[in-house]
C-alpha positions in Angstrom: 12.4 33.0 23.8 10.8 30.0 21.7 7.8 28.3 23.0 8.4 24.7 22.5 4.9 23.6 23.3 3.7 25.3 19.9 6.5 24.2 18.0 6.1 20.3 19.4 2.2 20.3 19.4 0.3 18.6 16.5 -2.5 20.8 16.6 -2.3 25.1 16.0 -4.4 27.4 17.5 -6.2 30.1 15.4 -6.0 33.1 17.2 -8.3 35.2 15.4 -11.1 33.0 15.5 -10.0 31.2 18.8 -10.5 27.4 17.5 -8.0 24.7 16.9 -6.9 23.7 13.4 -5.3 20.5 12.4 -2.4 21.0 9.7 -0.4 18.3 8.2 -1.2 16.3 11.3 -3.5 13.6 9.9 -2.2 10.0 9.7 -2.2 8.5 6.0 -0.7 6.0 4.3 2.3 6.7 2.2 4.5 5.0 -0.3 8.0 4.8 0.0 10.5 3.5 -2.4 13.4 1.4 -1.7 16.5 0.4 -2.9 16.3 -2.9 -4.9 15.9 -6.0 -2.5 16.1 -3.6 0.6 12.2 -3.7 1.4 12.7 -6.3 4.3 15.7 -4.2 5.7 13.8 -1.1 5.7 10.5 -2.7 7.3 12.4 -4.1 10.2 14.3 -0.4 10.7 10.9 1.1 10.5 9.5 -1.2 12.9 12.1 -0.7 15.1 11.4 2.7 15.1 7.8 2.3 15.9 6.1 3.3 12.8 2.9 1.5 11.6 4.4 -0.3 8.5 2.9 -2.5 5.9 5.0 -4.8 3.4 2.8 -7.0 1.5 4.4 -10.9 1.2 3.1 -13.6 -0.5 4.6 -17.3 -0.1 5.9 -18.7 -3.7 7.0 -22.2 -4.6 10.3 -21.3 -5.7 12.5 -23.6 -8.0 16.2 -23.1 -8.1 18.8 -24.2 -10.4 19.6 -27.7 -8.9 15.8 -28.2 -9.3 15.3 -28.2 -5.8 11.6 -26.6 -4.9 11.4 -24.3 -1.9 8.2 -22.2 -0.5 9.6 -18.6 0.1 8.3 -15.1 1.0 8.3 -12.9 -1.7 7.5 -9.1 -1.6 4.5 -8.3 -3.5 5.5 -5.1 -4.5 9.1 -5.1 -5.3 11.0 -1.7 -4.0 7.7 -0.1 -2.6 6.8 -0.1 1.2 3.9 1.4 2.9 4.2 3.6 6.0 1.2 5.0 8.1 2.4 8.4 9.1 1.8 11.9 9.3 2.9 14.0 6.3 5.5 16.1 8.5 7.4 12.8 9.1 8.1 12.3 5.7 11.5 13.8 5.5 12.5 12.0 8.5 11.5 8.5 7.1 13.3 9.3 4.1 16.5 9.5 6.0 16.4 5.8 6.8 19.0 3.9 5.1 18.2 2.5 2.0 15.1 4.4 1.4 15.4 6.1 -1.8 12.2 8.5 -1.8 8.7 8.9 -1.0 6.2 8.4 -4.1 4.8 11.7 -4.9 2.6 13.5 -7.6 2.8 17.2 -8.6 4.7 18.0 -5.6 2.3 16.0 -3.3 2.7 13.0 -1.5 1.0 10.5 -3.0 -1.6 8.8 -0.5 -3.2 5.2 -0.4 -6.5 5.3 1.1 -6.9 3.1 4.1 -9.5 0.7 2.1 -7.1 0.0 -0.4 -4.4 -1.0 2.3 -7.3 -3.0 4.0 -8.4 -4.9 0.8 -4.8 -5.9 0.0 -4.2 -7.3 3.3 -8.1 -9.3 3.2 -7.0 -10.2 -0.3 -3.4 -11.7 1.0 -5.4 -13.5 4.0 -7.6 -15.5 1.7 -4.4 -16.2 -0.2 -6.1 -17.3 -3.4 -3.8 -17.0 -6.3 -2.6 -13.7 -5.5 -0.1 -11.9 -8.3 0.7 -8.4 -9.3 0.7 -7.1 -12.7 2.9 -4.0 -13.8 1.4 -1.6 -16.5 -1.8 -3.5 -16.8 -4.4 -2.1 -19.0 -7.6 -1.3 -17.1 -10.6 -3.9 -17.6 -14.3 -3.5 -16.8 -14.9 -1.8 -13.3 -16.8 -4.4 -11.0 -17.6 -4.3 -7.3 -17.9 -7.6 -5.4 -20.9 -8.4 -3.7 -20.2 -11.3 -1.6 -17.6 -12.7 0.8 -15.1 -11.1 2.8 -14.1 -8.3 0.1 -17.7 -7.5 -0.3 -18.3 -3.6 -1.2 -14.6 -3.1 -2.8 -14.6 -2.1 -6.2 -11.7 -3.1 -8.9 -11.3 -4.2 -12.5 -12.2 -7.8 -13.6 -9.9 -9.5 -16.3 -9.6 -13.0 -17.8 -6.0 -14.5 -17.6 -5.0 -17.8 -18.5 -8.9 -18.9 -18.6 -9.4 -17.4 -14.7 -11.4 -14.9 -14.0 -9.5 -12.6 -11.5 -10.5 -9.1 -9.6 -7.8 -6.5 -9.3 -7.3 -3.4 -7.3 -5.1 -0.8 -9.3 -2.4 1.1 -7.2 -2.1 4.3 -9.5 0.6 6.0 -7.8 2.9 3.1 -8.4 1.5 1.7 -11.7 0.9 -1.8 -10.6 -2.5 -3.8 -10.0 -3.0 -6.6 -7.5 -5.0 -9.6 -8.6 -7.1 -12.4 -6.7 -8.9 -15.4 -8.4 -12.7 -14.8 -8.0 -15.9 -16.1 -9.0 -18.3 -14.2 -11.7 -21.0 -14.6 -9.6 -19.9 -12.8 -6.7 -19.4 -9.2 -8.7 -21.6 -6.7 -10.5 -20.9 -3.8 -13.0 -19.9 -0.8 -10.9 -22.0 2.5 -11.8 
């Protein structure tokens, strides 16, 4: 007879040492790759299934062929969505329609640190010229000293005469940028 309490419990008991061990049951931010232009659908589906999901979006002025201009919500990382869940749920989430796979490296799922997610959220909240660059070559490592992003480390670059601060998400090979004043940063050690 199966003991269902043991099968369903997120905490395993080590009988030899008589203490509880956690195994694969810590919640982390994982990256999922979606079908093209399916990020919003996947977001809604995962929220409906009660998952904590982060889909970074920014407002962009779009000019249509007939020269009409309209502000639209644009996904910041096309075909990527972030889900805060347990590692044992990755295969279940992967079964959601329009999710292609989860991002992994050397056979292990890639995890985004909470501080990186929080920094992206804060940069979006500030909404000061946010852009994403793909395959960006890394610049000088800096740390922000003042303001709402104080303490965050990233790279500093000059682009079109503006100084920009970037956070590199290595697992998806993209860099997230915001305009910043150079007197707010210092070189990282």
